[in-house]
The first five atom37 places (N, CA, C, CB, O) and aatype in JSON, in Angstrom:
{
  "aatype": [12, 2, 6, 9, 14, 9, 6, 16, 9, 19, 1, 6, 2, 9, 11, 15, 10, 1, 11, 1, 10, 7, 17, 15, 5, 6, 10, 10, 0, 6, 11, 16, 7, 19, 15, 0, 14, 18, 9, 16, 5, 9, 6, 19, 7, 11, 1, 16, 14, 15, 10, 6, 9, 19, 6, 11, 10, 0, 15, 0, 10, 7, 19, 6, 18, 11, 19, 10, 13, 6, 16, 2, 2, 6, 15, 6, 2, 14, 16, 16, 16, 6, 13, 15, 11, 8, 9, 10, 6, 16, 11, 10, 9, 13, 0, 19, 16, 6, 16, 9, 8, 1, 6, 13, 6, 7],
  "atom_mask": [
    [1, 1, 1, 1, 1],
    [1, 1, 1, 1, 1],
    [1, 1, 1, 1, 1],
    [1, 1, 1, 1, 1],
    [1, 1, 1, 1, 1],
    [1, 1, 1, 1, 1],
    [1, 1, 1, 1, 1],
    [1, 1, 1, 1, 1],
    [1, 1, 1, 1, 1],
    [1, 1, 1, 1, 1],
    [1, 1, 1, 1, 1],
    [1, 1, 1, 1, 1],
    [1, 1, 1, 1, 1],
    [1, 1, 1, 1, 1],
    [1, 1, 1, 1, 1],
    [1, 1, 1, 1, 1],
    [1, 1, 1, 1, 1],
    [1, 1, 1, 1, 1],
    [1, 1, 1, 1, 1],
    [1, 1, 1, 1, 1],
    [1, 1, 1, 1, 1],
    [1, 1, 1, 0, 1],
    [1, 1, 1, 1, 1],
    [1, 1, 1, 1, 1],
    [1, 1, 1, 1, 1],
    [1, 1, 1, 1, 1],
    [1, 1, 1, 1, 1],
    [1, 1, 1, 1, 1],
    [1, 1, 1, 1, 1],
    [1, 1, 1, 1, 1],
    [1, 1, 1, 1, 1],
    [1, 1, 1, 1, 1],
    [1, 1, 1, 0, 1],
    [1, 1, 1, 1, 1],
    [1, 1, 1, 1, 1],
    [1, 1, 1, 1, 1],
    [1, 1, 1, 1, 1],
    [1, 1, 1, 1, 1],
    [1, 1, 1, 1, 1],
    [1, 1, 1, 1, 1],
    [1, 1, 1, 1, 1],
    [1, 1, 1, 1, 1],
    [1, 1, 1, 1, 1],
    [1, 1, 1, 1, 1],
    [1, 1, 1, 0, 1],
    [1, 1, 1, 1, 1],
    [1, 1, 1, 1, 1],
    [1, 1, 1, 1, 1],
    [1, 1, 1, 1, 1],
    [1, 1, 1, 1, 1],
    [1, 1, 1, 1, 1],
    [1, 1, 1, 1, 1],
    [1, 1, 1, 1, 1],
    [1, 1, 1, 1, 1],
    [1, 1, 1, 1, 1],
    [1, 1, 1, 1, 1],
    [1, 1, 1, 1, 1],
    [1, 1, 1, 1, 1],
    [1, 1, 1, 1, 1],
    [1, 1, 1, 1, 1],
    [1, 1, 1, 1, 1],
    [1, 1, 1, 0, 1],
    [1, 1, 1, 1, 1],
    [1, 1, 1, 1, 1],
    [1, 1, 1, 1, 1],
    [1, 1, 1, 1, 1],
    [1, 1, 1, 1, 1],
    [1, 1, 1, 1, 1],
    [1, 1, 1, 1, 1],
    [1, 1, 1, 1, 1],
    [1, 1, 1, 1, 1],
    [1, 1, 1, 1, 1],
    [1, 1, 1, 1, 1],
    [1, 1, 1, 1, 1],
    [1, 1, 1, 1, 1],
    [1, 1, 1, 1, 1],
    [1, 1, 1, 1, 1],
    [1, 1, 1, 1, 1],
    [1, 1, 1, 1, 1],
    [1, 1, 1, 1, 1],
    [1, 1, 1, 1, 1],
    [1, 1, 1, 1, 1],
    [1, 1, 1, 1, 1],
    [1, 1, 1, 1, 1],
    [1, 1, 1, 1, 1],
    [1, 1, 1, 1, 1],
    [1, 1, 1, 1, 1],
    [1, 1, 1, 1, 1],
    [1, 1, 1, 1, 1],
    [1, 1, 1, 1, 1],
    [1, 1, 1, 1, 1],
    [1, 1, 1, 1, 1],
    [1, 1, 1, 1, 1],
    [1, 1, 1, 1, 1],
    [1, 1, 1, 1, 1],
    [1, 1, 1, 1, 1],
    [1, 1, 1, 1, 1],
    [1, 1, 1, 1, 1],
    [1, 1, 1, 1, 1],
    [1, 1, 1, 1, 1],
    [1, 1, 1, 1, 1],
    [1, 1, 1, 1, 1],
    [1, 1, 1, 1, 1],
    [1, 1, 1, 1, 1],
    [1, 1, 1, 1, 1],
    [1, 1, 1, 0, 1]
  ],
  "atom_positions": [
    [[-32.57, 17.07, -0.98], [-31.83, 15.82, -1.0], [-31.07, 15.68, 0.31], [-30.87, 15.76, -2.21], [-30.52, 16.66, 0.83]],
    [[-31.03, 14.48, 0.83], [-30.35, 14.19, 2.08], [-28.92, 13.76, 1.8], [-31.1, 13.11, 2.87], [-28.68, 12.64, 1.36]],
    [[-27.97, 14.64, 2.05], [-26.57, 14.31, 1.8], [-25.91, 13.77, 3.06], [-25.8, 15.55, 1.3], [-26.21, 14.19, 4.17]],
    [[-25.02, 12.82, 2.85], [-24.27, 12.22, 3.95], [-23.1, 13.15, 4.27], [-23.78, 10.77, 3.6], [-22.38, 13.55, 3.36]],
    [[-22.89, 13.49, 5.55], [-21.75, 14.34, 5.91], [-20.43, 13.68, 5.49], [-21.75, 14.61, 7.44], [-20.27, 12.47, 5.6]],
    [[-19.5, 14.49, 5.02], [-18.21, 13.99, 4.53], [-17.46, 13.22, 5.61], [-17.35, 15.16, 4.02], [-16.76, 12.25, 5.31]],
    [[-17.6, 13.64, 6.87], [-16.94, 12.94, 7.97], [-17.43, 11.49, 8.07], [-17.17, 13.68, 9.29], [-16.65, 10.58, 8.35]],
    [[-18.72, 11.3, 7.84], [-19.31, 9.96, 7.88], [-18.78, 9.11, 6.73], [-20.85, 10.03, 7.82], [-18.46, 7.94, 6.91]],
    [[-18.69, 9.7, 5.54], [-18.18, 8.99, 4.37], [-16.75, 8.54, 4.61], [-18.26, 9.88, 3.11], [-16.41, 7.38, 4.36]],
    [[-15.91, 9.45, 5.1], [-14.51, 9.12, 5.36], [-14.41, 8.02, 6.42], [-13.72, 10.37, 5.82], [-13.69, 7.04, 6.24]],
    [[-15.14, 8.18, 7.49], [-15.12, 7.2, 8.59], [-15.54, 5.82, 8.1], [-16.06, 7.66, 9.74], [-14.87, 4.83, 8.38]],
    [[-16.63, 5.75, 7.36], [-17.13, 4.47, 6.87], [-16.18, 3.84, 5.86], [-18.5, 4.65, 6.25], [-16.01, 2.62, 5.84]],
    [[-15.56, 4.65, 5.01], [-14.61, 4.12, 4.03], [-13.36, 3.56, 4.7], [-14.22, 5.2, 3.03], [-12.86, 2.5, 4.31]],
    [[-12.86, 4.24, 5.7], [-11.68, 3.75, 6.43], [-12.01, 2.4, 7.07], [-11.23, 4.78, 7.53], [-11.26, 1.43, 6.92]],
    [[-13.13, 2.34, 7.76], [-13.53, 1.11, 8.45], [-13.76, -0.03, 7.45], [-14.79, 1.35, 9.28], [-13.32, -1.15, 7.67]],
    [[-14.46, 0.28, 6.37], [-14.77, -0.73, 5.37], [-13.51, -1.29, 4.7], [-15.69, -0.16, 4.32], [-13.36, -2.5, 4.55]],
    [[-12.61, -0.4, 4.3], [-11.37, -0.84, 3.65], [-10.51, -1.64, 4.61], [-10.58, 0.37, 3.12], [-9.92, -2.66, 4.23]],
    [[-10.43, -1.21, 5.86], [-9.65, -1.93, 6.86], [-10.2, -3.34, 7.04], [-9.66, -1.17, 8.21], [-9.44, -4.31, 7.1]],
    [[-11.51, -3.45, 7.14], [-12.13, -4.76, 7.34], [-11.96, -5.65, 6.11], [-13.62, -4.61, 7.68], [-11.74, -6.85, 6.24]],
    [[-12.05, -5.07, 4.91], [-11.87, -5.85, 3.69], [-10.46, -6.43, 3.61], [-12.15, -4.99, 2.45], [-10.24, -7.49, 3.02]],
    [[-9.5, -5.73, 4.2], [-8.14, -6.25, 4.25], [-7.95, -7.28, 5.36], [-7.15, -5.1, 4.44], [-6.94, -7.98, 5.41]],
    [[-8.94, -7.36, 6.24], [-8.84, -8.29, 7.36], [-7.93, -7.78, 8.46], [0.0, 0.0, 0.0], [-7.39, -8.55, 9.25]],
    [[-7.77, -6.46, 8.52], [-6.88, -5.85, 9.5], [-7.63, -5.43, 10.75], [-6.17, -4.65, 8.9], [-8.79, -5.03, 10.69]],
    [[-6.94, -5.52, 11.87], [-7.46, -4.96, 13.12], [-7.16, -3.46, 13.13], [-6.84, -5.68, 14.38], [-6.37, -2.97, 12.33]],
    [[-7.79, -2.77, 14.05], [-7.47, -1.34, 14.21], [-6.02, -1.18, 14.65], [-8.42, -0.68, 15.24], [-5.35, -0.22, 14.28]],
    [[-5.54, -2.14, 15.44], [-4.16, -2.08, 15.92], [-3.17, -2.2, 14.76], [-3.91, -3.18, 16.94], [-2.15, -1.5, 14.73]],
    [[-3.46, -3.09, 13.8], [-2.57, -3.26, 12.66], [-2.56, -2.0, 11.8], [-2.99, -4.48, 11.82], [-1.5, -1.56, 11.35]],
    [[-3.74, -1.41, 11.56], [-3.8, -0.16, 10.8], [-3.03, 0.93, 11.52], [-5.26, 0.27, 10.56], [-2.33, 1.72, 10.89]],
    [[-3.16, 0.98, 12.83], [-2.43, 1.97, 13.62], [-0.93, 1.78, 13.47], [-2.83, 1.88, 15.11], [-0.19, 2.75, 13.29]],
    [[-0.48, 0.55, 13.53], [0.94, 0.24, 13.39], [1.46, 0.67, 12.01], [1.18, -1.26, 13.6], [2.57, 1.2, 11.9]],
    [[0.67, 0.44, 10.97], [1.09, 0.76, 9.61], [1.09, 2.26, 9.33], [0.21, 0.06, 8.62], [1.74, 2.71, 8.39]],
    [[0.36, 3.03, 10.14], [0.26, 4.47, 9.9], [1.01, 5.32, 10.91], [-1.18, 4.88, 9.89], [1.25, 6.5, 10.67]],
    [[1.38, 4.73, 12.04], [2.02, 5.52, 13.08], [1.03, 6.32, 13.9], [0.0, 0.0, 0.0], [1.4, 7.24, 14.62]],
    [[-0.25, 5.97, 13.77], [-1.33, 6.62, 14.52], [-1.73, 5.63, 15.61], [-2.56, 7.01, 13.58], [-1.69, 4.42, 15.4]],
    [[-2.12, 6.13, 16.77], [-2.47, 5.21, 17.86], [-3.76, 4.45, 17.57], [-2.61, 5.98, 19.18], [-4.64, 4.96, 16.88]],
    [[-3.86, 3.24, 18.09], [-5.06, 2.42, 17.92], [-6.3, 3.11, 18.51], [-4.85, 1.04, 18.58], [-7.37, 3.06, 17.9]],
    [[-6.2, 3.74, 19.7], [-7.38, 4.43, 20.22], [-7.85, 5.57, 19.29], [-7.08, 5.0, 21.6], [-9.05, 5.85, 19.19]],
    [[-6.9, 6.21, 18.62], [-7.28, 7.27, 17.68], [-8.02, 6.69, 16.48], [-6.02, 8.05, 17.2], [-9.0, 7.27, 16.02]],
    [[-7.57, 5.53, 15.98], [-8.26, 4.86, 14.88], [-9.69, 4.52, 15.32], [-7.5, 3.56, 14.45], [-10.64, 4.73, 14.57]],
    [[-9.84, 4.01, 16.54], [-11.16, 3.69, 17.07], [-12.04, 4.93, 17.11], [-11.05, 3.08, 18.48], [-13.19, 4.9, 16.7]],
    [[-11.48, 6.03, 17.62], [-12.25, 7.27, 17.72], [-12.68, 7.78, 16.34], [-11.43, 8.34, 18.43], [-13.78, 8.32, 16.2]],
    [[-11.83, 7.61, 15.35], [-12.19, 8.01, 13.98], [-13.36, 7.15, 13.5], [-10.97, 7.87, 13.01], [-14.35, 7.67, 12.99]],
    [[-13.23, 5.85, 13.67], [-14.23, 4.91, 13.15], [-15.59, 5.03, 13.83], [-13.73, 3.51, 13.29], [-16.62, 4.72, 13.22]],
    [[-15.62, 5.46, 15.07], [-16.91, 5.6, 15.77], [-17.43, 7.04, 15.71], [-16.77, 5.17, 17.23], [-18.51, 7.33, 16.24]],
    [[-16.69, 7.93, 15.08], [-17.16, 9.29, 14.88], [-16.86, 10.26, 16.0], [0.0, 0.0, 0.0], [-17.44, 11.35, 16.03]],
    [[-15.98, 9.9, 16.91], [-15.63, 10.81, 18.0], [-14.52, 11.79, 17.61], [-15.19, 10.02, 19.23], [-14.36, 12.84, 18.23]],
    [[-13.76, 11.43, 16.58], [-12.69, 12.31, 16.09], [-12.78, 12.4, 14.57], [-11.27, 11.78, 16.54], [-13.22, 11.45, 13.91]],
    [[-12.38, 13.53, 14.04], [-12.29, 13.7, 12.59], [-10.81, 13.83, 12.26], [-13.12, 14.95, 12.09], [-10.14, 14.73, 12.78]],
    [[-10.29, 12.96, 11.4], [-8.85, 13.0, 11.09], [-8.49, 14.22, 10.26], [-8.43, 11.73, 10.36], [-9.28, 14.7, 9.45]],
    [[-7.27, 14.7, 10.47], [-6.76, 15.8, 9.63], [-6.46, 15.22, 8.25], [-5.47, 16.45, 10.26], [-6.45, 14.01, 8.07]],
    [[-6.23, 16.09, 7.29], [-5.88, 15.62, 5.94], [-4.58, 14.82, 5.95], [-5.76, 16.8, 4.97], [-4.43, 13.87, 5.19]],
    [[-3.66, 15.21, 6.81], [-2.39, 14.48, 6.94], [-2.64, 13.03, 7.38], [-1.45, 15.19, 7.94], [-2.04, 12.1, 6.86]],
    [[-3.53, 12.87, 8.35], [-3.86, 11.53, 8.84], [-4.63, 10.76, 7.76], [-4.69, 11.6, 10.15], [-4.4, 9.56, 7.57]],
    [[-5.53, 11.43, 7.07], [-6.28, 10.78, 5.98], [-5.31, 10.25, 4.93], [-7.29, 11.77, 5.34], [-5.49, 9.14, 4.43]],
    [[-4.29, 11.03, 4.6], [-3.29, 10.58, 3.62], [-2.54, 9.35, 4.13], [-2.31, 11.72, 3.31], [-2.31, 8.41, 3.37]],
    [[-2.16, 9.36, 5.4], [-1.46, 8.2, 5.98], [-2.34, 6.96, 5.96], [-1.02, 8.51, 7.43], [-1.89, 5.87, 5.63]],
    [[-3.6, 7.13, 6.32], [-4.54, 6.01, 6.34], [-4.75, 5.46, 4.93], [-5.89, 6.44, 6.95], [-4.72, 4.25, 4.72]],
    [[-4.96, 6.35, 3.97], [-5.18, 5.93, 2.59], [-3.97, 5.18, 2.06], [-5.48, 7.14, 1.69], [-4.11, 4.14, 1.41]],
    [[-2.78, 5.7, 2.33], [-1.56, 5.05, 1.86], [-1.44, 3.65, 2.44], [-0.33, 5.89, 2.24], [-1.13, 2.7, 1.72]],
    [[-1.68, 3.52, 3.73], [-1.6, 2.2, 4.37], [-2.65, 1.25, 3.82], [-1.77, 2.34, 5.89], [-2.4, 0.05, 3.68]],
    [[-3.83, 1.79, 3.5], [-4.92, 0.96, 2.98], [-4.77, 0.68, 1.48], [-6.26, 1.65, 3.24], [-5.54, -0.11, 0.92]],
    [[-3.8, 1.3, 0.85], [-3.52, 1.02, -0.55], [-4.43, 1.72, -1.54], [0.0, 0.0, 0.0], [-4.64, 1.22, -2.65]],
    [[-4.97, 2.87, -1.15], [-5.82, 3.63, -2.06], [-5.35, 5.08, -2.09], [-7.32, 3.55, -1.63], [-4.61, 5.53, -1.21]],
    [[-5.78, 5.81, -3.13], [-5.51, 7.24, -3.16], [-6.39, 7.9, -2.1], [-5.78, 7.84, -4.59], [-7.5, 7.45, -1.84]],
    [[-5.89, 8.97, -1.51], [-6.65, 9.61, -0.42], [-8.04, 10.02, -0.85], [-5.91, 10.82, 0.11], [-8.97, 10.01, -0.04]],
    [[-8.22, 10.39, -2.13], [-9.53, 10.86, -2.59], [-10.59, 9.77, -2.51], [-9.43, 11.37, -4.02], [-11.78, 10.07, -2.42]],
    [[-10.17, 8.5, -2.55], [-11.12, 7.38, -2.46], [-11.84, 7.41, -1.12], [-10.39, 6.03, -2.63], [-13.01, 7.03, -1.03]],
    [[-11.16, 7.88, -0.08], [-11.79, 7.93, 1.24], [-12.9, 8.96, 1.32], [-10.75, 8.23, 2.29], [-13.72, 8.92, 2.24]],
    [[-12.94, 9.89, 0.37], [-13.97, 10.93, 0.36], [-15.13, 10.6, -0.57], [-13.35, 12.25, -0.06], [-16.1, 11.37, -0.65]],
    [[-15.06, 9.48, -1.27], [-16.09, 9.11, -2.23], [-17.14, 8.24, -1.57], [-15.49, 8.38, -3.42], [-16.85, 7.44, -0.69]],
    [[-18.4, 8.42, -2.02], [-19.44, 7.53, -1.52], [-19.14, 6.14, -2.02], [-20.86, 7.99, -1.97], [-18.63, 5.96, -3.13]],
    [[-19.44, 5.16, -1.22], [-19.06, 3.79, -1.51], [-20.04, 3.14, -2.47], [-18.98, 2.98, -0.22], [-21.09, 2.64, -2.07]],
    [[-19.68, 3.15, -3.77], [-20.49, 2.49, -4.78], [-19.53, 1.69, -5.64], [-21.31, 3.52, -5.64], [-19.0, 2.19, -6.63]],
    [[-19.31, 0.43, -5.25], [-18.3, -0.39, -5.88], [-18.51, -0.56, -7.38], [-18.27, -1.73, -5.24], [-17.53, -0.66, -8.12]],
    [[-19.75, -0.59, -7.85], [-19.98, -0.81, -9.27], [-19.48, 0.36, -10.11], [-21.47, -1.03, -9.53], [-19.16, 0.18, -11.28]],
    [[-19.4, 1.54, -9.52], [-18.92, 2.7, -10.26], [-17.51, 3.09, -9.87], [-19.84, 3.86, -10.04], [-16.95, 4.04, -10.43]],
    [[-16.92, 2.37, -8.93], [-15.6, 2.72, -8.43], [-14.52, 2.06, -9.26], [-15.46, 2.32, -6.95], [-14.36, 0.84, -9.22]],
    [[-13.75, 2.86, -10.04], [-12.73, 2.27, -10.9], [-11.58, 1.65, -10.14], [-12.2, 3.32, -11.84], [-10.77, 0.93, -10.73]],
    [[-11.47, 1.91, -8.84], [-10.34, 1.37, -8.08], [-10.66, 0.03, -7.45], [-9.94, 2.35, -7.0], [-9.81, -0.54, -6.76]],
    [[-11.88, -0.5, -7.66], [-12.26, -1.76, -7.03], [-11.34, -2.9, -7.42], [-13.7, -2.11, -7.39], [-10.86, -3.64, -6.56]],
    [[-11.08, -3.06, -8.72], [-10.2, -4.13, -9.18], [-8.8, -3.94, -8.63], [-10.16, -4.19, -10.7], [-8.17, -4.88, -8.16]],
    [[-8.33, -2.7, -8.68], [-7.0, -2.39, -8.15], [-6.95, -2.67, -6.66], [-6.63, -0.92, -8.43], [-5.96, -3.21, -6.16]],
    [[-8.02, -2.32, -5.94], [-8.05, -2.55, -4.5], [-8.1, -4.05, -4.2], [-9.24, -1.84, -3.87], [-7.43, -4.51, -3.27]],
    [[-8.88, -4.8, -4.98], [-8.95, -6.25, -4.78], [-7.58, -6.87, -4.97], [-9.96, -6.88, -5.75], [-7.2, -7.78, -4.23]],
    [[-6.83, -6.4, -5.94], [-5.47, -6.88, -6.17], [-4.6, -6.54, -4.95], [-4.87, -6.27, -7.46], [-3.78, -7.35, -4.52]],
    [[-4.79, -5.36, -4.42], [-4.03, -4.93, -3.24], [-4.36, -5.84, -2.04], [-4.34, -3.45, -2.9], [-3.47, -6.21, -1.28]],
    [[-5.63, -6.19, -1.88], [-6.03, -7.08, -0.79], [-5.32, -8.41, -0.91], [-7.56, -7.28, -0.77], [-4.77, -8.92, 0.07]],
    [[-5.32, -8.98, -2.12], [-4.66, -10.26, -2.34], [-3.17, -10.17, -2.05], [-4.88, -10.72, -3.78], [-2.61, -11.03, -1.37]],
    [[-2.53, -9.11, -2.56], [-1.1, -8.93, -2.31], [-0.81, -8.81, -0.83], [-0.57, -7.7, -3.05], [0.13, -9.41, -0.32]],
    [[-1.62, -8.03, -0.13], [-1.43, -7.82, 1.29], [-1.59, -9.12, 2.07], [-2.4, -6.78, 1.81], [-0.79, -9.41, 2.96]],
    [[-2.6, -9.9, 1.73], [-2.82, -11.17, 2.42], [-1.69, -12.15, 2.15], [-4.16, -11.78, 1.99], [-1.29, -12.89, 3.05]],
    [[-1.18, -12.16, 0.93], [-0.05, -13.04, 0.6], [1.2, -12.63, 1.38], [0.24, -13.0, -0.91], [1.89, -13.49, 1.94]],
    [[1.48, -11.35, 1.41], [2.64, -10.86, 2.15], [2.51, -11.2, 3.63], [2.81, -9.33, 1.96], [3.47, -11.62, 4.26]],
    [[1.31, -11.01, 4.18], [1.07, -11.31, 5.58], [1.3, -12.8, 5.85], [-0.36, -10.9, 5.97], [1.93, -13.16, 6.84]],
    [[0.78, -13.67, 4.98], [0.94, -15.11, 5.16], [2.4, -15.52, 5.1], [0.15, -15.87, 4.1], [2.85, -16.33, 5.91]],
    [[3.15, -14.96, 4.15], [4.57, -15.28, 4.02], [5.32, -14.79, 5.26], [5.16, -14.65, 2.73], [6.17, -15.5, 5.8]],
    [[5.02, -13.6, 5.7], [5.67, -13.03, 6.89], [5.4, -13.88, 8.12], [5.19, -11.58, 7.12], [6.31, -14.16, 8.91]],
    [[4.15, -14.3, 8.29], [3.8, -15.15, 9.43], [4.57, -16.47, 9.37], [2.29, -15.41, 9.45], [5.05, -16.95, 10.4]],
    [[4.68, -17.06, 8.2], [5.4, -18.32, 8.04], [6.88, -18.14, 8.4], [5.26, -18.85, 6.6], [7.45, -18.98, 9.09]],
    [[7.47, -17.08, 7.93], [8.88, -16.8, 8.23], [9.08, -16.62, 9.73], [9.35, -15.54, 7.48], [10.03, -17.16, 10.3]],
    [[8.19, -15.87, 10.38], [8.29, -15.67, 11.83], [8.19, -16.99, 12.58], [7.21, -14.72, 12.32], [8.95, -17.23, 13.52]],
    [[7.26, -17.86, 12.17], [7.12, -19.15, 12.83], [8.38, -20.01, 12.65], [5.89, -19.89, 12.28], [8.8, -20.71, 13.57]],
    [[8.97, -19.95, 11.47], [10.19, -20.73, 11.19], [11.34, -20.3, 12.09], [10.59, -20.57, 9.72], [12.08, -21.14, 12.61]],
    [[11.49, -18.99, 12.28], [12.59, -18.49, 13.08], [12.34, -18.63, 14.57], [12.85, -17.04, 12.75], [13.29, -18.73, 15.36]],
    [[11.08, -18.64, 14.97], [10.76, -18.79, 16.4], [10.88, -20.24, 16.84], [9.35, -18.27, 16.7], [11.24, -20.51, 17.99]],
    [[10.58, -21.17, 15.95], [10.54, -22.58, 16.32], [11.76, -23.29, 15.97], [0.0, 0.0, 0.0], [11.87, -24.49, 16.22]]
  ]
}
């Protein structure tokens, strides 16, 4: 059987979750305290994050760290509904924050 390396699974899950939230690498970096170039290196496979970084990334992405180690099969993933709710909440918070910033700037 051809197994996918765990580093690939983690990398793809980070990238996929970040994109589903509509976040740039820079925004994920800001939310985790990790540099944007490091996020890029993780996503393209040039760096493998430590468990500490994986925990920070998972927390920022709104999932348990173990989700980043699971193969991506949404139909069997019990956190899909929870994650979808997190996406909605995050987008709402972002929209409200942007509106507040525009009000105070203008």
